[in-house]
C-alpha positions in Angstrom: 13.2 -5.3 6.5 13.0 -1.7 7.9 11.8 -0.6 11.3 8.7 1.1 9.8 7.7 -2.2 8.2 8.1 -4.0 11.6 5.9 -1.3 13.2 3.2 -1.7 10.5 3.1 -5.5 10.8 3.0 -5.3 14.6 0.0 -2.9 14.4 -1.8 -5.4 12.0 -0.9 -8.3 14.3 -2.7 -6.7 17.2 -5.3 -4.8 15.2 -4.0 -1.5 16.4 -4.9 1.4 14.2 -2.1 3.8 13.3 -2.2 7.1 15.3 -4.2 9.1 12.8 -4.5 12.0 15.3 -0.8 12.7 14.7 -1.6 13.3 11.0 -3.0 16.5 9.8 -3.9 17.7 6.3 -1.4 19.8 4.4 -1.8 23.5 4.8 -3.1 25.8 2.0 -1.1 28.8 2.9 0.7 31.6 1.1 3.4 29.3 0.0 0.9 27.1 -1.9 -0.7 30.2 -3.4 2.6 31.6 -4.5 3.6 28.3 -6.0 0.4 28.1 -8.0 0.9 31.7 -9.2 4.5 31.0 -10.2 3.5 27.9 -12.1 0.7 29.8 -14.0 2.8 33.0 -14.6 3.0 34.1 -18.2 6.8 34.5 -17.9 7.2 30.9 -18.8 5.9 31.6 -22.3 8.9 33.8 -23.0 11.3 31.9 -25.3 14.3 30.6 -23.5 13.2 31.5 -19.9 12.7 27.8 -19.0 16.2 26.8 -20.1 17.7 29.9 -18.4 16.0 28.9 -15.1 17.2 25.3 -15.5 20.8 26.3 -16.1 20.7 28.8 -13.2 19.5 26.0 -10.8 22.1 23.6 -12.1 24.9 26.2 -11.5 23.7 26.9 -8.0 23.4 23.2 -7.3 27.0 22.6 -8.5 28.4 25.4 -6.3 26.5 24.2 -3.2 27.4 20.5 -3.7 31.2 21.1 -4.0 31.5 23.8 -1.4 33.8 22.5 1.4 32.8 23.5 5.0 34.5 22.8 8.3 32.6 20.8 10.8 30.9 23.7 12.7 29.9 25.3 9.4 28.6 22.0 8.0 26.5 21.4 11.1 25.0 24.9 10.8 24.3 24.4 7.1 22.7 21.0 7.7 20.6 22.5 10.5 19.3 25.3 8.3 18.5 22.9 5.5 16.6 20.5 7.8 14.8 23.4 9.5 13.7 24.8 6.1 12.5 21.4 5.0 10.5 21.0 8.3 8.8 24.3 7.6 8.1 23.7 3.9 6.8 20.1 4.3 3.7 21.4 6.1 2.3 23.0 2.9 0.5 21.4 -0.1 1.5 21.8 -3.7 3.7 20.2 -6.4 6.1 23.1 -6.3 6.7 22.4 -2.6 7.3 18.8 -3.4 9.8 19.7 -6.1 11.6 22.0 -3.7 11.9 19.2 -1.2 13.2 17.0 -3.9 15.9 19.6 -4.7 16.9 20.0 -1.0 17.1 16.2 -0.6 19.3 16.1 -3.8 21.6 18.8 -2.4 22.0 17.0 1.0 22.6 13.6 -0.6 25.0 15.0 -3.2 27.0 16.9 -0.6 27.3 13.7 1.5 28.3 11.6 -1.5 30.9 14.1 -2.8 32.3 14.4 0.7 32.5 10.7 1.1 34.3 10.4 -2.3 36.8 13.1 -1.3 37.7 11.1 1.9 38.7 8.0 0.0 39.9 9.4 -3.3 43.5 9.9 -2.1 43.9 6.3 -1.0 46.5 4.2 -2.8 45.3 1.1 -4.5 45.1 -1.8 -2.2 42.9 -3.9 0.1 41.7 -0.9 2.1 40.9 1.2 -0.9 38.9 -1.7 -2.5 36.8 -2.1 0.7 36.3 1.7 1.1 35.2 2.2 -2.5 32.9 -0.9 -2.2 31.1 0.8 0.7 30.9 4.1 -1.2 29.4 2.4 -4.3 26.9 0.7 -2.1 25.8 4.1 -0.7 25.7 5.5 -4.2 23.6 2.5 -5.3 21.0 3.2 -2.6 20.9 6.9 -3.5 20.2 6.0 -7.1 17.4 3.6 -6.0 15.9 6.3 -3.8 16.0 8.9 -6.6 14.3 6.5 -9.0 11.6 5.8 -6.4 11.0 9.5 -6.1 10.8 10.1 -9.8 8.4 7.2 -10.4 6.2 8.4 -7.4 5.9 11.9 -8.8 5.4 10.8 -12.4 4.0 7.2 -12.1 3.4 5.0 -15.1 0.7 3.0 -13.3 -1.3 4.9 -10.8 -2.6 2.8 -7.9 -6.1 3.1 -6.6 -7.0 6.1 -4.5 -8.7 5.8 -1.2 -12.3 6.8 -0.8 -13.5 9.2 1.9 -13.9 7.6 5.4 -17.5 8.6 5.6 -19.6 6.5 3.1 -22.1 9.4 2.9 -19.6 11.4 0.9 -19.3 8.6 -1.8 -20.9 9.4 -5.2 -24.1 7.7 -6.5 -23.4 5.2 -9.3 -25.6 3.8 -12.1 -24.4 0.4 -13.3 -25.4 -0.3 -17.0 -25.4 -4.0 -17.9 -25.5 -4.2 -21.7 -27.3 -7.5 -22.4 -27.5 -7.4 -26.2 -26.1 -10.6 -27.8 -25.7 -12.5 -24.4 -27.4 -15.7 -23.3 -29.8 -15.8 -20.4 -27.3 -17.7 -18.2 -24.6 -15.1 -18.9 -27.0 -12.3 -18.1 -28.1 -13.9 -14.8 -24.5 -14.6 -13.7 -23.4 -11.1 -14.5 -26.4 -9.4 -12.8 -25.9 -11.4 -9.6 -22.3 -10.4 -9.6 -23.2 -6.8 -10.1 -25.7 -6.9 -7.2 -22.8 -8.1 -5.0 -20.6 -5.1 -5.8 -19.2 -3.5 -2.7 -21.0 -0.1 -2.6 -23.7 1.4 -0.3 -27.1 0.0 -1.5 -28.7 3.5 -1.3 -26.1 4.9 -3.7 -26.1 2.1 -6.3 -28.6 1.3 -9.0 -28.3 -1.5 -11.5 -29.9 -1.2 -14.9 -30.2 -4.1 -17.3 -30.2 -2.7 -20.9 -31.8 -5.2 -23.2 -34.4 -5.7 -25.9 -38.0 -6.5 -24.9 -37.8 -9.7 -27.0 -35.3 -11.5 -24.8 -37.2 -14.1 -22.7 -36.4 -14.7 -19.0 -35.2 -11.2 -18.3 -38.3 -10.4 -16.1 -37.4 -13.2 -13.7 -33.8 -12.1 -13.5 -34.9 -8.5 -12.7 -37.2 -9.8 -10.1 -34.6 -11.9 -8.4 -31.7 -9.4 -8.4 -33.7 -6.2 -7.9 -32.3 -4.6 -11.0 -34.1 -2.1 -13.3 -34.9 -3.1 -16.9 -34.3 -0.4 -19.6 -35.9 -1.5 -22.9 -33.8 -0.5 -25.9 -35.4 1.4 -28.7 -35.2 -0.4 -32.0 -33.3 2.5 -33.7 -30.3 2.3 -31.3 -27.4 0.1 -32.3 -24.2 2.1 -31.6 -22.8 1.3 -28.2 -21.9 4.9 -27.4 -25.4 6.1 -28.4 -26.9 3.4 -26.2 -24.9 4.6 -23.2 -25.9 8.2 -23.8 -29.6 7.3 -24.2 -29.5 5.2 -20.9 -27.8 8.1 -19.1 -30.7 10.3 -20.0 -33.0 7.9 -18.1 -30.9 8.0 -14.9 -29.3 10.5 -12.5 -26.3 9.0 -10.9 -23.0 11.0 -10.5 -21.0 8.2 -12.1 -21.9 5.7 -14.8 -20.4 2.2 -14.9 -20.8 0.4 -18.2 -20.3 -3.4 -17.8 -21.0 -6.2 -20.3 -23.1 -9.2 -19.3 -20.8 -11.8 -20.8 -18.1 -11.0 -18.2 -19.1 -10.6 -14.5 -17.4 -7.7 -12.6 -15.1 -8.1 -9.7 -16.7 -7.3 -6.3 -14.2 -4.5 -5.4 -14.2 -2.9 -8.9 -16.1 0.2 -7.7 -14.3 0.7 -4.4 -11.0 0.5 -6.3 -11.8 2.7 -9.3 -14.1 5.4 -8.0 -11.3 6.9 -5.8 -9.7 8.4 -8.9 -12.8 10.3 -9.7 -13.2 11.6 -6.1 -9.6 12.9 -5.8 -9.4 14.2 -9.4 -12.3 16.4 -10.6 -10.8 16.6 -14.1 -11.0 12.9 -14.8 -13.9 12.3 -17.2 -13.6 8.6 -18.3 -11.7 5.5 -17.4 -12.0 2.2 -19.4 -10.2 -1.0 -20.3 -8.4 -1.0 -23.6 -10.8 -3.3 -25.4 -14.0 -1.4 -24.4 -16.0 0.2 -27.2 -15.7 3.6 -25.5 -11.9 3.4 -25.2 -9.7 5.6 -27.4 -7.0 4.3 -29.6 -4.0 3.8 -27.4 -0.4 4.2 -28.5 1.8 1.2 -29.2 3.7 1.7 -25.9 0.5 1.7 -24.0 -0.8 -1.3 -25.8 2.4 -3.2 -24.9 1.8 -2.6 -21.2 -1.7 -4.2 -21.3 -0.5 -7.1 -23.5 1.7 -8.1 -20.6 -1.3 -8.3 -18.3 -3.8 -11.1 -17.9 -7.0 -10.3 -19.9 -9.8 -9.0 -17.7 -13.3 -7.8 -18.0 -14.1 -5.0 -20.4 -15.6 -2.1 -18.5 -15.8 1.7 -18.4 -16.6 4.3 -15.7 -17.8 7.7 -16.9 -18.5 11.0 -15.1 -22.0 12.2 -15.9 -21.0 15.8 -16.4 -18.4 14.7 -18.9 -21.0 12.6 -20.8 -23.5 15.4 -20.8 -20.9 17.7 -22.4 -20.7 15.3 -25.3 -24.4 15.7 -26.0 -23.9 19.4 -26.7 -21.5 18.6 -29.6 -22.6 17.6 -33.0 -21.2 14.1 -33.7 -18.5 13.9 -36.3 -19.4 11.2 -38.9 -15.7 10.9 -39.9 -14.8 9.6 -36.5 -15.4 6.0 -35.4 -17.1 4.9 -32.3 -14.1 6.0 -30.2 -15.1 9.7 -30.7 -16.6 9.9 -27.2 -13.3 10.0 -25.3 -11.9 12.5 -27.8 -14.9 14.8 -27.3 -14.5 14.4 -23.5 -10.9 15.5 -23.8 -12.0 18.5 -25.9 -14.3 19.7 -23.1 -11.3 19.8 -20.6 -11.7 16.3 -19.0 -9.0 13.7 -18.9 -9.2 10.2 -20.2 -7.3 7.2 -18.9 -7.1 3.4 -19.3 -7.4 0.9 -16.5 -6.3 -2.7 -16.1 -5.6 -5.5 -13.6 -2.2 -6.7 -12.6 -1.6 -10.0 -10.9 1.1 -10.0 -8.3 2.4 -12.9 -6.3 0.4 -13.3 -3.1 2.4 -13.1 0.0 0.1 -13.5 3.0 -3.4 -13.1 4.3 -3.2 -10.4 6.9 -7.0 -9.8 7.2 -10.3 -10.9 5.9 -10.5 -7.9 3.6 -7.4 -9.2 1.7 -9.0 -12.7 1.4 -12.2 -11.6 -0.2 -12.5 -12.6 -3.8 -8.9 -13.4 -4.4 -7.6 -16.6 -5.9 -5.0 -18.5 -3.8 -1.5 -17.3 -4.8 -2.6 -14.2 -6.6 -3.4 -10.6 -5.6 -5.3 -8.5 -8.1 -4.5 -4.8 -8.2 -6.3 -2.2 -10.3 -4.0 0.4 -12.0 -4.6 3.5 -14.2 -2.5 4.9 -17.0 -3.0 8.6 -17.8 -3.0 10.0 -21.3 -2.8 6.7 -23.2 -2.5 8.4 -26.6 0.7 10.4 -25.7 3.7 8.4 -26.9 6.6 10.5 -25.5 5.2 10.6 -21.9 4.6 6.8 -21.8 8.0 6.0 -23.4 10.2 7.7 -20.8 8.0 6.5 -17.9 8.4 3.0 -19.2 12.1 3.4 -19.4 12.2 4.9 -15.9 10.3 1.9 -14.5 12.5 -0.6 -16.3 15.6 1.1 -14.8 14.0 1.0 -11.3 13.2 -2.7 -11.7 16.8 -3.4 -12.8 18.3 -1.7 -9.7 15.7 -3.3 -7.4 16.7 -6.7 -8.8 20.3 -6.2 -7.6 19.3 -4.5 -4.3 20.7 -7.4 -2.3 24.3 -6.4 -3.2 24.4 -3.1 -1.3 22.4 -4.7 1.5 25.0 -7.4 1.8 27.8 -4.8 1.9 26.1 -2.8 4.6 25.6 -6.0 6.7 29.3 -7.0 6.3 31.0 -3.6 6.4 31.4 -3.2 10.1 33.1 -6.6 10.4 36.1 -5.3 8.5 37.0 -3.2 11.6 36.4 -5.8 14.3 37.5 -9.0 12.4 40.0 -7.4 10.0 41.2 -4.3 11.8 40.5 -2.1 8.8 38.7 1.3 9.1 36.9 1.8 5.8 35.0 5.0 6.8 38.3 7.0 7.2 36.8 10.0 9.0 35.9 11.2 12.4 32.4 10.2 13.6 31.4 13.8 14.3 32.1 14.9 10.7 30.3 11.8 9.4 27.2 12.6 11.4 27.2 16.2 10.3 26.7 15.1 6.7 24.9 11.8 7.1 22.0 12.9 9.4 21.0 15.7 7.0 21.2 13.2 4.1 19.0 10.7 6.0 16.4 13.1 7.3 15.8 14.7 3.9 15.3 11.3 2.3 12.8 10.4 5.1 10.9 13.7 4.7 10.6 13.1 0.9 9.6 9.5 1.2 6.9 10.3 3.7 5.5 13.1 1.6 5.3 10.9 -1.6 3.7 7.9 0.2 1.2 9.5 2.6 -1.8 11.7 1.8 -1.5 13.7 5.1 1.5 15.0 7.0 2.8 14.0 10.4 3.2 16.6 13.1 6.8 16.9 14.4 6.0 15.2 17.7 4.0 12.5 15.9 6.9 11.9 13.5 9.5 11.7 16.3 7.2 9.3 18.3 6.6 7.0 15.3 10.2 6.8 14.3 11.3 6.1 17.9 8.6 3.5 18.4 9.6 1.8 15.1 13.2 1.5 16.2 12.3 0.5 19.7 10.1 -2.3 18.5 13.2 -4.0 17.0 14.4 -4.9 20.5 11.2 -6.6 21.8 10.8 -8.3 18.4 14.3 -9.8 18.8 13.6 -10.9 22.4 10.2 -12.4 21.5 11.7 -14.3 18.5 14.5 -15.8 20.7 12.0 -16.8 23.4 9.6 -18.4 21.0 12.3 -20.4 19.2 13.7 -21.7 22.4 10.2 -22.9 23.4 9.9 -24.7 20.1 13.2 -26.4 20.7 12.3 -27.4 24.2 9.1 -29.1 23.0 10.0 -30.9 19.7 7.4 -33.6 20.3 4.5 -31.1 20.6 5.6 -29.4 17.4 5.5 -32.7 15.5 1.8 -33.1 16.5 0.8 -30.0 14.6 -0.2 -30.0 11.0 2.5 -30.3 8.4 4.2 -27.0 7.7 5.4 -25.8 4.3 9.1 -26.6 3.7 11.7 -24.1 4.8 14.0 -22.8 2.0 17.4 -23.2 3.5 19.1 -22.1 0.2 17.6 -18.6 0.9 17.9 -18.6 4.7 21.5 -20.1 4.7 23.3 -16.9 3.7 21.4 -14.8 6.1 22.3 -17.3 8.9 26.0 -16.9 8.0 25.8 -13.1 7.9 23.9 -13.2 11.3 26.6 -15.4 12.8 29.4 -13.2 11.6 27.7 -10.1 13.0 27.2 -11.9 16.3 30.9 -12.7 16.5 31.6 -9.1 15.6 29.4 -7.9 18.4 31.4 -9.9 21.0 34.7 -8.8 19.5 33.5 -5.2 19.5 32.4 -5.2 23.1 35.9 -6.5 24.1 37.5 -4.0 21.8 35.5 -1.2 23.3 37.0 -1.8 26.7 40.6 -1.9 25.5 41.1 0.9 22.9 42.2 4.4 23.5 39.8 7.4 23.8 40.1 8.6 20.1 39.7 5.1 18.8 36.9 4.5 21.3 34.5 6.8 19.3 35.3 4.9 16.1 34.8 1.6 17.8 31.5 2.7 19.3 30.3 3.8 15.8 31.1 0.3 14.4 29.6 -1.4 17.4 26.3 0.5 17.0 26.3 -0.5 13.3 26.7 -4.2 14.2 24.0 -4.0 16.8 21.5 -2.4 14.3 22.4 -5.2 11.8 21.6 -7.9 14.3 18.3 -6.3 15.3 17.2 -5.9 11.6 18.2 -9.5 10.8 16.2 -10.9 13.7 13.2 -8.7 12.8 13.4 -10.0 9.2 13.5 -13.6 10.4 10.5 -13.0 12.8 8.5 -11.5 10.0 9.4 -14.4 7.7 8.2 -16.9 10.2 5.0 -15.0 10.8 4.3 -14.7 7.1 4.9 -18.4 6.6 2.5 -19.4 9.3 -0.1 -16.9 8.0 0.0 -18.5 4.5 -0.4 -22.0 5.9 -3.2 -20.9 8.2 -5.1 -19.1 5.3 -4.8 -22.2 3.1 -6.2 -24.4 5.9 -9.3 -22.1 6.3 -10.3 -22.5 2.6 -12.0 -25.8 3.2 -14.7 -26.2 5.9 -17.4 -28.8 6.4 -20.9 -27.4 5.5 -24.5 -28.6 5.4 -27.2 -27.1 3.2 -30.8 -27.4 4.1 -33.1 -27.7 1.1 -36.6 -26.2 1.0 -38.0 -29.8 1.2 -36.3 -30.3 4.6 -33.6 -32.6 3.3 -30.0 -31.8 4.1 -26.7 -32.3 2.2 -23.2 -32.2 3.5 -20.3 -30.8 1.5 -17.0 -28.9 1.7 -16.2 -25.3 0.8 -13.3 -24.4 -1.5 -12.9 -20.6 -1.0 -14.1 -19.7 2.5 -14.7 -16.9 3.5 -15.6 -15.6 0.0 -19.1 -14.1 -0.2 -19.6 -16.1 -3.4 -19.0 -19.5 -1.9 -18.0 -22.6 -4.0 -19.3 -25.9 -2.4 -18.6 -29.5 -3.4 -21.7 -31.8 -2.8 -22.0 -35.5 -3.3 -25.0 -35.1 -5.6 -26.5 -32.3 -7.6 -29.4 -30.8 -5.7 -32.7 -30.1 -7.5 -32.6 -26.3 -7.0 -33.4 -23.4 -9.2 -31.1 -20.4 -9.4 -32.1 -17.6 -6.9 -33.6 -19.9 -4.3 -32.8 -19.0 -0.7 -31.6 -22.0 1.4 -30.1 -22.5 4.8 -26.3 -22.9 5.1 -24.5 -24.3 8.1 -20.7 -24.0 8.4 -18.8 -26.1 11.0 -15.6 -25.0 12.7 -14.7 -28.0 14.9 -17.8 -28.7 17.1 -19.3 -25.3 16.5 -22.0 -24.7 13.9 -22.9 -21.3 12.4 -26.1 -21.0 10.3 -26.6 -18.4 7.5 -29.0 -17.8 4.6 -27.6 -18.1 1.1 -28.9 -17.7 -2.5 -28.2 -20.3 -5.2 -26.0 -18.5 -7.8 -24.9 -21.4 -10.0 -26.2 -25.0 -10.0 -24.7 -27.3 -12.5 -23.1 -30.7 -12.7 -19.6 -29.1 -12.6 -20.0 -26.7 -9.7 -22.4 -25.4 -7.1 -22.1 -21.7 -6.0 -23.9 -19.9 -3.2 -24.1 -16.1 -2.6 -24.5 -15.1 1.1 -27.7 -13.2 1.7 -27.6 -9.5 2.7 -29.1 -10.2 6.1 -26.4 -12.8 6.9 -23.3 -11.1 5.5 -22.3 -9.3 8.8 -22.4 -12.5 10.8 -20.7 -14.4 8.0 -17.8 -11.9 7.7 -17.4 -11.9 11.4 -17.0 -15.7 11.4 -14.5 -15.3 8.5 -12.5 -12.8 10.5 -12.6 -15.1 13.5 -11.4 -18.0 11.4 -8.4 -16.0 10.0 -7.5 -14.4 13.3 -4.7 -15.6 15.6 -5.7 -17.5 18.8 -3.8 -17.9 22.0 -1.9 -20.9 20.5 -0.3 -18.7 17.8 3.5 -18.6 18.0 4.7 -15.2 19.4 7.3 -14.3 16.8 6.2 -10.7 16.9 6.1 -8.8 20.3 3.0 -8.7 22.4 0.2 -6.2 22.4 1.8 -3.9 25.0 5.3 -3.8 23.4 4.9 -0.1 22.8 4.8 0.6 26.5 8.4 1.4 27.7 7.3 0.7 31.3 5.1 -2.3 32.3 1.6 -1.5 33.5 2.3 -2.7 37.1 5.1 0.0 37.3 3.6 2.8 35.3 0.2 2.9 37.0 1.6 3.5 40.6 3.9 6.2 39.3 1.1 8.1 37.5 -1.1 7.7 40.6 1.6 9.1 42.9 2.3 12.0 40.5 -1.4 12.9 40.3 -1.7 13.0 44.1 1.5 15.2 44.4 0.2 17.5 41.8 -3.2 17.6 43.5 -1.6 18.7 46.8 0.5 21.3 44.9 -2.7 22.7 43.3 -3.6 24.5 46.5 -0.5 26.7 46.1 -0.3 30.1 44.3 0.7 28.8 40.8 -2.4 26.9 39.6 -1.7 27.5 35.9 1.6 25.6 35.9 0.0 22.8 37.9 -2.8 22.5 35.4 -0.3 22.4 32.6 1.5 19.6 34.5 -1.7 17.7 35.0 -2.5 17.9 31.3 0.9 16.5 30.5 0.5 13.6 32.9 -3.0 12.9 31.5 -1.6 12.9 27.9 1.3 10.6 29.0 -1.2 8.1 30.6 -3.2 8.0 27.3 -0.2 7.4 25.2 1.4 4.7 27.5 
């Protein structure tokens, strides 16, 4: 558990949006232009120039890494390196990112080589074993960080990209539902699911592509509001059908979905982001789709590990229109479309769904259309036909998973390392704190700069970065105090806790070792405080370093325990909200009572005592009860059979229904306060900060009548900004 994770969870707890004003887009300056010119320069086509450049960089890296500096020179070198990184990180471009990777590699390598030189002269014994154990833990974390950077720059599975904040900038989409060979029930179910896709209604059009001879399609089109495209008799090839249908529509993107498999509600919001951020992406499709290219064996192995999902495709209209200008090659099979798209300069990719273990429901948006216990994530694989690229990316991901599996070992070493000084009297760092900080701070800052650049789309300003890091570390203290206060209240009132609903069992096999480590660090804290008052001046700085280390360990352990308690309570609360008493009002005036199974899903499954005589598509009244309160909505009958009864919430009732769902999943005043309160980010309480700011404003107002109004105005602006941020 890191301080940044605690900050994120606290913001979600109190619905506080991150300070987006502190983030600004990357600059498109001269450095970016120079980087692009250098990458496109014809000099790289000269034989041997690439290898010469690589060897020169490696030689320079070797010299810088092993150069020994005294403490003042090391501080100056680290300051210059950090200052250069602060300047470069403002600019956009892959070359800038690679330079930051190299600078981080230099800072980390210098730190590790220096750490190795401080312990390499030790004789074999108890001290040397402990010192090398700490060194290998640091080396392990550096390898994990390096692997994370490599997989972030060249990912095997690209996660979904975010859409623009303004829905007016989203592209228009035509959804083609191919109905040939499907039954009427399958067509109806898939068309209803397509009409529930999360996308602005003004930018989404649904087209049902079917023969005129299929009976019952007119009623489905009338109920769902879809458009019916009648297939010509001469068209039989799937790719030709898609190109013919595209000539009848005008959307920027085309989604091709089969009627025998209903789409997921968030399919468009998850997949379209790739097209918005990458103008060269022409087609994405699942491996089994008829428009999909022939994937390599390595790529096929990735999708064989996943749960089979719907067969779908998403095509850029401009890429599809470029195919029409090419004479079809009769020697190629139906998969010639993606090959022709690639021939016109567009990229092709495969998409799939990965099921991950579900941890907690933090908002209504995460609850929508998810099965209990599973979180479905859409991923993309670039260039599925290139074997060499996929092979080394797969090996890189496998290596990262291996190191992540044993990540608890270095974590345990870092939690126990300071105790060797207080409980065992052994100093395993073997260097002065000033020299350690001159290397370690540069190593830490460069790793932070690189991680922030690889994870975030925008950059933080320097002041915003400092404020966010300081707030993240500061929140560890109120989190620890809030956890201790809440647990003491639960101990004081054991009878009241027994009256609550049964909680899920606590896994003491996992929590036990953390409890032992926490107890030992607590003992080390008391011993260190006593040791701090009795040691000499030189040893006092070493003792203070270890004491700060122990205190950070305790705060991180308490924060991890608080988050674990909060997540456990969230899971239990989300499961309790799945079932709610409901009452449906039939058109005849009769009512039936039942129970929901997946509230607050927009497609609601309801258990009823008897099967109602209702046709699919009929609008009925739906009442949902939360305690004594009743909320009424309109819903459309989606499925009515002996096995199940499904309702789809009507468009005019969705806002109220989702507001009720958000209220049901929210935390009330009885929620245990394991995380700190809403105003935990205020260093001073409101009753103290308000009189201070009022007094300062009056003093400044009186001073405003003097001869230096410009400085006074500057001070007033500072006070106003401080009031807004506190």
